[in-house]
C-alpha positions as CSV (number, residue, x, y, z in Angstrom):
1,M,-3.3,36.6,73.6
2,K,-3.1,38.9,76.6
3,E,-6.4,37.6,77.9
4,S,-5.0,34.1,77.9
5,V,-1.9,35.1,79.8
6,D,-4.0,36.9,82.3
7,E,-6.3,34.0,82.7
8,L,-3.4,31.6,83.3
9,K,-2.0,34.0,85.9
10,R,-5.3,34.2,87.7
11,E,-5.6,30.4,87.6
12,A,-2.1,29.9,89.0
13,K,-2.8,32.4,91.8
14,A,-6.0,30.6,92.7
15,K,-4.2,27.3,92.9
16,L,-1.5,28.8,95.0
17,L,-4.0,30.4,97.3
18,Y,-5.8,27.0,97.6
19,W,-2.5,25.3,98.4
20,N,-1.6,27.9,101.0
21,N,-5.0,27.5,102.7
22,I,-4.6,23.8,103.3
23,K,-3.5,23.5,106.9
24,S,-3.0,19.8,107.2
25,S,0.4,18.5,106.1
26,R,-1.2,15.0,105.6
27,V,-3.5,16.4,103.0
28,K,-0.6,18.1,101.3
29,V,1.4,14.9,101.2
30,L,-1.7,13.0,99.9
31,L,-2.1,15.5,97.1
32,I,1.5,15.3,96.1
33,V,1.5,11.5,96.1
34,L,-1.8,11.5,94.1
35,F,-0.3,13.9,91.6
36,L,2.9,11.9,91.2
37,G,0.8,8.7,90.9
38,V,-1.3,10.1,88.1
39,I,1.9,11.3,86.3
40,G,3.5,7.9,86.8
41,L,0.4,6.1,85.5
42,K,0.3,8.3,82.5
43,I,3.9,7.5,81.6
44,F,3.5,3.8,82.3
45,T,0.4,3.5,80.1
46,T,2.1,5.5,77.3
47,V,5.1,3.3,77.3
48,L,2.9,0.2,77.2
49,T,0.9,1.6,74.4
50,F,4.0,2.3,72.3
51,D,5.4,-1.1,73.1
52,W,2.1,-2.7,72.0
53,L,2.0,-0.7,68.8
54,A,5.6,-1.6,68.0
55,S,4.9,-5.3,68.5
56,L,1.8,-5.0,66.4
57,F,3.7,-3.8,63.4
58,S,6.6,-6.2,63.7
């Protein structure tokens, strides 16, 4: 369990270091928009799937 927590901490530090090394604000904005787009797409497709399943059983 402790190894898992340590690995997560190392991964988070690596991601933060990568984020801090990005100098261009355009790239940061692009990454944020891309991340939000992926999250939105995942939510949208999940809602459509549940809607499709509900209509299938009714």
